[in-house]
N, C-alpha and C positions, 0 to 999 in steps of 0.2 A: 504494500500500500504506500502511496505517496503522501507525504505530510504536506498539508496545505498551510502555506505561510501567507499571512495577510500582506497586502501591498505596503511598500515602504511609507507611502503617504499616511497610512493608518497607524504606523508604529513610531513615527519620528516627531521631533520637535518641529512645530509649524511656524515658529516665530520668524525664521529667515524667509520662508515662502510668503508669509503674510506681508512682511516688510517689502519684499520685491513686488508683490501685487499692488500694494499701496503706492509704491514709487512709479508703477506703470499706469496709475490712474484708476485702478479698480478699487472703488471705495467700499463696497459692500462685499467683503470676503465671505461672509456667512452664507450668501446666496450664490457664490461663485460656483460654476459647473466644473468641479474637479473630475478627472477621469475615473478615480475611485474615491468616493467621498470619504473624508476622514471623519472620525467621531466629533460631534460638536464640542465635547469637553476639551479636545485637543486644540480646536480653533479658539475657544474661549481662553484657554491657558496661554496660547501664543499671543492673543490680544492683551491679556493681563500683563505678560512679561514686557511687551513693547510699551505699554502705558507706564509701567514701573520704570523703564529705562528712559522715559520721556521721548520716545520715538514717535508716539502718536498722542494726540490730546484727548480730552474727555469726550469729544465727538467722534473719535476714531479716525481723525484726519492726520496725515503725516505732518509732523512738526518741521518747521523751517528754521534754521538750516540743519539742526541736529539729525532729525529723522531721515532727511534726504541724504545727508553725508553718510549716515550709517548704512543706508541702502547701497551706496556706491562702493563701499568697502567690502571686498569679498571674504568676509569673516562672519562668524556667528554674531548676532546683535550684541551680546554681552561683551565680547572681545572688541568689537568695533567701537562701542561706547567707551570702553576703557582706553582704547588707543586715542580716541578723539579728546577725551577729557584729560589725558596725561600730558597733552601738549606736544607729543612726539609726532602727531599726524602731519604737522606743517614743518617739522624739523628735517634737516638734510639727511638724518639717519633713519627716516621712516621706512625705507625699503628694507634695511637690515632688520628692523623691528618686525615688519610683516613676515619676513622669512622665519624669524625666531618664533613668532606666535604660530605660524603654520606648522613648523616642526613639532612644537609642543602639542598642538591639536592632533597631529598624526600619532604621536606617542600615546595620547589619552584614548583615541578611538581604536587603537589596535590591541 
């Protein structure tokens, strides 16, 4: 017998996907037509995390400039926020810091 594994969208943190959808102009992510619909509790958890990080406001809109900048950085929202608020983002060493965070992220996920 084959073991049925739920799609990745139903098992993962949705905050990065929600942030990208918001940056693309899709405001109502709860009604977005996902290929395999994630549980609503995962969507709500992602929205709560983004609100806590100040990436979205109380209306669910992307904040400017923080939320938009977080969406532009190819990292998890928590790491993107820490990079922005540390001041390193506009520093000449930002690329080295990106590489360091990416390496650490790979260590954690493996």
